N, C-alpha and C positions, 0 to 999 in steps of 0.2 A: 657729760650729759648736756645736750643742747636743747633749749626750750625757747618757745616764742613767748612774748609777753602775754599773760593770761587775759583772755577775753577782749583783746584789742583788734580792731580792724584798721589797717593803715589808711591815712588820708587818701582820698581819691579812688578807693577801691569800692566797686559795686558788689553787693552781696547777691549771688545768683539764686534764682528760684530753684528749688522750693525752700531754700534757707531764708531765715528772717533775722534781721538785725534787731537786737534788744539792748536796752540800756538799763543797767542796774542803777537805782536811785542812790544819791549820796548817803553817807552814813558810815557807821562802823561795821566791819565784816571780820569774821574769824575765818582763817584758812587752815586746812588740814591736808597733808599729803597722804594719800591712801595707798594701801597695798593693792595687789591685784584682786583681793577679796573685798570688793566694793561694799557689799552688804555688811560685813563685819566692821569695816572701817567706818561706815556711816553710823552704825550703832555705837561704836567707840567714841566717835566725835560727839554725838548727841549726849552720851552718858557723861563725858567730860564737861560739856557745857551745863548740863543739869546740876553738876556738883560745884560749879564755879560760883564764887560769892559775888563777883563783879559783873559777869556777863551771862545773859540768858538768850536763847534762841528767839528771834523775832519772826515768827511764822507768818506774819502778815506781809512780809516782803519777800521778793524773789531770792532764790539761791542759785548757785552756779556749780555745775560739775563739769570738769574738763578732762579730756583724755588726750594723751600725747605719746608719741613713740620715744622711749628712752634709749633703746638699743636696737639697731637694725643690722644684723650680720648678713652678708651676701655669700651665697655659695650653697653647696650641698649641706643639708641639715641646718640651714639658717633659721634663726628664730627672731621673733620680734618681741621685745619687752615693752609693755605699756605702763605708763605712769598716769596717775590720777590725782587731781586736786579738787577738793570740795571747798566751796566758799559759801558761808551763810551769814545773814544779817544778824547782828547782836545788838 
């Protein structure tokens, strides 16, 4: 599986319209790799944070959901498998 660095824009690259560059503020973030059922994964992620004694979701700060291609087969009957990462401030 090949991935790019999450949420990074290489130096010298301009972000084309209508996309917008955003910067997550410093601090601690929790990251969760999702299944293709993003809704269920989000609920699981939030439930785990709710039960954690050390970390709680900080809903006053931005979170990040990334989607990337994990598997791309070429040819007849080809399929694309998507991967998802969810990052939330804690």
